[in-house]
N, C-alpha and C positions, 0 to 999 in steps of 0.2 A: 662975128662970125665964129669966132671959138665959141662963146658963152652956147649958140645953135647947137656944135657941133656936140660939144658936152650935153646940153641937154637931151639933146636925139641916144646918146652912147649912154646914158642915163635910164631912159626908156627901154630900150635895147634891153639893158644889164636886168630890169624889173620885169620885164617880159617873159625875157628866158627861166629866171628862178620864180616862175610862179607857184610851182610844184617842189621844188627843191627838197622839201621834208619828206613829203610821199616819194618821191623819184628814190630818195636814197633806201625812204624804208621795202620800198620793192628791189632795190640792188642787194642791200641787207641781207633779207631771206631767198632771194632766189636763189644763190648758191647752197642751202642747205637740201639734206634729203628729205624727199616727201613733200617736195615744192614743185608745183607745177604755173608757169607763169606763160600769159598769151597776149600779146598786143598786136592790135589790127586797127587798121583804117575802118571808118565805116561804109564798108564793101558788104556788112551783115544787114544789110537793112533789107535784100534778097529775103530773109528769114519773114520778114514782115509784108510781105508784098499781096498776099489774098487779104490782107488786114486793113482794114480802113485810117489806121497810123502808119502806114509806109509813106507817107509822102510826111509826115512827121517827125518820123527818124530818117530819111533820109535827107532832110532839110537842117536836124535838130541835132544831130548826134555826130562830131566831126570823129571823134575815135574812142576805143573801148580796151582795156586793158584789165586782164586780170585775175586773179593769182589764187591758188587752191592751197592750203597749206593743213599735211594731213599728220596723222601719229603724234599729235599735242599732248603729253602729258600735262594735268592740271596748273602745277607752278609754272612753267614751258606755255602755257596758253594763255596766265595771266599777263607774263611778262610781253607777249607777241601783242597781245591786245591794247597793254598799255603804251607799246612804242609806235602800234598803229595810232591810238586817240592822241600820242602827244605831237606825231607828225601832222595830221590832220588840224588838229588846234591850231598849230605855228602857221601853217598854210592858208589858215582863215577859212576852213571849212566851220560850218554849225548845223547843230542837230535839227533835223526834220522832224522826222521822225521814230520813233522806235515800235518795235511789236514781236510778239512771240505769238508762233506758230505749229504745232507738229514738234515741240521739243526742242525748238531753235530761235534763237533770237536773230530777226532783222534790224539793224540800223540803218537809216540812209541820211547823208549829210550831205551839202551844199553848200555851194559857195559860188557867189554872186558878186556880179559887176555890170554897173551900168544900168541897171532893169533887169537885166537876164540871168538868168542860172548859167553859169559858166562852167561848172564842175558838178557833177553828182559823183557820190561815193556810197555805194550798196554792200556793206561788212554782214554778213551771217554767220554763227556759229552754230554745229551741230555735233553733240557728243567729242567728241577727238579734233574735227577738223575746224576749220574756219576760211571763208570765202571770201573775198576781198573785188571788188568790182567799180573799175572807175570808169566816168565818161567826160570827156571832153563834151559840152554842150553850146547851144545857144537858145535855149527852151525859156520861156515864160511858166513862173509858175502853175497855170492851167494848167499850159500846156504836158508840162511834167505830169500833174496828178493825172492828166487824161492817161499818158503813155505808162504809170504806173500801174494803172486799173487793169490797163489792155494785160498784163501780165499776172494778174489779181494778186500785188503786194499795194494792199494799202485801203483794203475796201471800206473802208469810212468813207463818209460823206466830203471830208474834208481833213487830210491830216492835220495834225494837228503840232503848232510850230513851238 
């Protein structure tokens, strides 16, 4: 009985700390000037109601977290990008694809478990601003590709892994 309780405790702790480094990144930078953060459950599916992707969004995306960091000088921007890359790497995110469009660099990273994409993080930076969007999902790679194409991210036939 003690072994079962210990095993359940370990599984619970592991599931709670799935994005501990990314959460720490948000916490560290959310208190700075020129930073805006938003965290919301996926009630935002209403934005896609007229879209053929409404069902995919409502069943596939669980929550969203958004952060905008503005007024970044070059050296500060490098530090923020490095901190974010380290947090994502430690949390098990892998690059899915990167693109450059209209003077913006867009990176899409995913974290998969049990055959489904559990988290998607989209980062983009333009000039002195940087944006981070993290979504908890339950999408397959094909569903994620369809969704990203619906908002014109990744117009190629298939993003390169």
